[in-house]
C-alpha positions as CSV (number, residue, x, y, z in Angstrom):
1,X,17.1,-0.1,-21.7
2,X,13.4,1.1,-19.8
3,X,11.5,3.9,-21.5
4,X,9.5,6.5,-19.4
5,X,5.6,5.1,-20.2
6,X,7.4,1.2,-19.7
7,X,9.1,3.0,-15.8
8,X,5.7,4.6,-15.2
9,X,4.0,1.7,-15.9
10,X,6.8,-0.6,-14.2
11,X,5.9,1.5,-11.1
12,X,1.8,1.5,-11.2
13,X,2.0,-2.8,-11.3
14,X,6.1,-2.6,-9.2
15,X,3.3,-0.5,-6.0
16,X,0.0,-2.3,-7.5
17,X,1.6,-6.2,-6.1
18,X,3.1,-3.7,-3.0
19,X,0.4,-2.6,-2.0
20,X,-1.4,-5.9,-2.6
21,X,1.8,-7.8,-0.3
22,X,1.2,-5.1,2.2
23,X,-2.7,-5.2,2.3
24,X,-2.7,-8.7,2.5
25,X,0.2,-9.1,5.6
26,X,-2.0,-6.3,7.5
27,X,-5.6,-8.4,6.8
28,X,-3.4,-12.2,7.9
29,X,-1.7,-10.4,10.8
30,X,-5.6,-9.0,12.2
31,X,-6.0,-12.9,12.6
32,X,-2.8,-14.6,13.4
33,X,-4.8,-14.2,17.7
34,X,-7.3,-16.4,18.7
35,X,-8.9,-17.4,21.6
36,X,-5.9,-16.3,22.9
37,X,-4.1,-19.0,21.0
38,X,-1.3,-17.4,18.9
39,X,-1.7,-19.5,15.2
40,X,1.7,-20.2,13.1
41,X,0.0,-20.6,9.2
42,X,-2.0,-17.1,9.4
43,X,1.9,-15.8,10.7
44,X,3.8,-17.0,8.5
45,X,1.0,-16.3,5.1
46,X,1.1,-12.0,7.0
47,X,5.5,-13.0,7.3
48,X,4.7,-13.4,2.9
49,X,2.2,-10.9,1.9
50,X,4.9,-8.6,3.3
51,X,8.2,-10.2,2.7
52,X,5.8,-10.0,-1.3
53,X,5.3,-6.1,-0.5
54,X,8.2,-4.8,0.7
55,X,10.2,-6.5,-3.2
56,X,8.0,-5.2,-4.6
57,X,8.4,-2.0,-2.8
58,X,12.3,-1.5,-3.3
59,X,12.2,-2.4,-7.1
60,X,9.2,0.6,-7.6
61,X,11.3,2.9,-5.6
62,X,14.4,2.2,-8.4
63,X,12.6,3.4,-10.4
64,X,10.1,6.1,-9.0
65,X,14.1,7.5,-7.8
66,X,14.8,7.4,-12.4
67,X,11.8,9.6,-12.7
68,X,12.7,11.6,-10.2
69,X,10.3,11.4,-6.8
70,X,13.0,11.1,-4.5
71,X,11.5,11.6,-1.4
72,X,10.5,8.9,1.1
73,X,7.4,10.6,2.0
74,X,6.3,10.7,-1.8
75,X,7.0,7.0,-2.3
76,X,4.6,6.2,0.5
77,X,2.3,8.0,0.1
78,X,1.9,5.8,-2.9
79,X,2.6,2.2,-0.8
80,X,0.0,4.1,1.9
81,X,-2.8,4.6,-0.7
82,X,-2.6,1.4,-2.4
83,X,-2.1,-0.3,0.8
84,X,-4.9,0.7,2.8
85,X,-7.3,0.9,-0.6
86,X,-5.8,-2.9,-1.1
87,X,-7.0,-3.3,3.0
88,X,-10.2,-1.8,2.6
89,X,-11.5,-3.6,-0.2
90,X,-10.0,-7.0,0.0
91,X,-11.3,-6.3,4.2
92,X,-14.7,-6.0,3.2
93,X,-15.4,-3.4,5.1
94,X,-15.0,0.2,2.9
95,X,-18.3,-1.2,1.5
96,X,-20.5,-1.2,4.9
97,X,-19.5,2.5,5.6
98,X,-21.8,4.9,5.8
99,X,-21.2,7.4,3.4
100,X,-19.7,10.0,5.2
101,X,-17.2,7.1,5.8
102,X,-15.9,6.9,2.7
103,X,-16.0,10.6,1.7
104,X,-14.5,11.4,4.8
105,X,-11.9,8.4,4.0
106,X,-11.3,9.2,0.5
107,X,-10.8,12.7,1.5
108,X,-7.9,12.2,3.8
109,X,-6.1,10.6,1.3
110,X,-6.5,13.7,-0.8
111,X,-5.6,15.7,2.4
112,X,-2.2,13.5,2.3
113,X,-1.8,13.8,-0.7
114,X,-2.0,17.8,-0.7
115,X,0.1,18.0,2.3
116,X,3.2,16.7,0.6
117,X,2.5,18.2,-2.8
118,X,2.4,21.4,-0.6
119,X,5.7,21.5,1.8
120,X,7.4,20.8,-1.4
121,X,8.4,16.5,-0.1
């Protein structure tokens, strides 16, 4: 039997794995077309990232539901936050954004969370 702390730990780990996999999927997808040619190897790397991401997400949802998080909006917000942060960090571009743009990016994520919280999702 999994304890409450164990469930939370599993949710965190599985959400991080899901976001990491999907962020890799998105990063590779951006490189699938090079010089107007489809690069199968890169496409397969993208597919593997998304596959890892969705399988981990399915299991994260199992544990989220067990602790009462049943809305798709809240489940997606957790995944989205980890995924977008993963893309921004892995691409190396976030560090090159100006401070104002970094703050705006963080505020957008906070705003989405606040919106979901306030609408009862």
